[in-house]
N, C-alpha and C positions, 0 to 999 in steps of 0.2 A: 156151753160157754156163751155169755152175753156179749154182743158186739153192738157198736153204734157206727153210724155213718157220720163222717166229719170232713171238713175241708181245712187244709192247712195253707194259708197264704204266706208266701215267702218272698222277701225282697233281698236280692244279692247285690251288695255294693262293692264287695272285694272279689275281683275275678279269681284271685288265688284260692278262694274258698269253694270254687265250683267243683273241683274234683273231690274234696272231702264231702261236699253236699251230695254228690252223686253216689258216693260210697254209702252214706247213711240211707239214701233212698233205695239203693240196691239191697241193703241189709233188711229193710222192711217191705221189699217188693211184693211179697205174697199178700199183703194187706191193701196194696194200692189198686184202686179201681181205675183211675185215670190221672193223667198229668198234662198240664198245659203250661208251656213256657213262652214268655214273650220278651225278647231282647229289646230294651228301650235304649237304643244307641245314642240318642240325643243327650241322654243324661248318664250314660255309661253304667246302667244298672240292668238287672234281669228281674222280671216279675214272674213268679211261678205259682201255680195253684195245683195242689194235690188233693184228690178225693180218695178217702180211705174207708174201709169197713173193717173194724178191729175192736178188740176189747179196749176200754177206756184207758187202762194203764199202759197199753202198748202205744196208743195214740199219743199219750202224754210223754212217754219216754222218747218217741221219735221226734216230736216237736221240740222237746228239751234239748236233744242232741243237735238238732238243726240250729236252734237259737243260740247255742254256745259257740258256733263257728264264728270266726272273726269276720265282721262286716256282713253278717247275715241276720235278718230279723224274721221271726216266724210267729204267726198268730193262728190259733185254732178256733173254729166254730163247730160246735157239736149239734147233731140233730137231737130231738127229744125222744125219738123212737129207739127202743132197745129191742134187738133181735135175739132170738134163741137159736144158736147154731149148734150142730153136733160136733 
């Protein structure tokens, strides 16, 4: 199975979407390398960065589910290196 490392940048503007977002992240938890979340209280938003190692279709599916949440924006940056995992 081929995997790639990617980062998903997430901006949460609607606090009601935090729980659904966490549910999506839990669903894809086995692919997540690390997560950093920064609450930006001055502007009432959260900035989150997720590092993942997964097949490209899994990364796209996760990012798509996140981006369809109300008040949540997600952008993905892929590495150019492809890994062969068993």
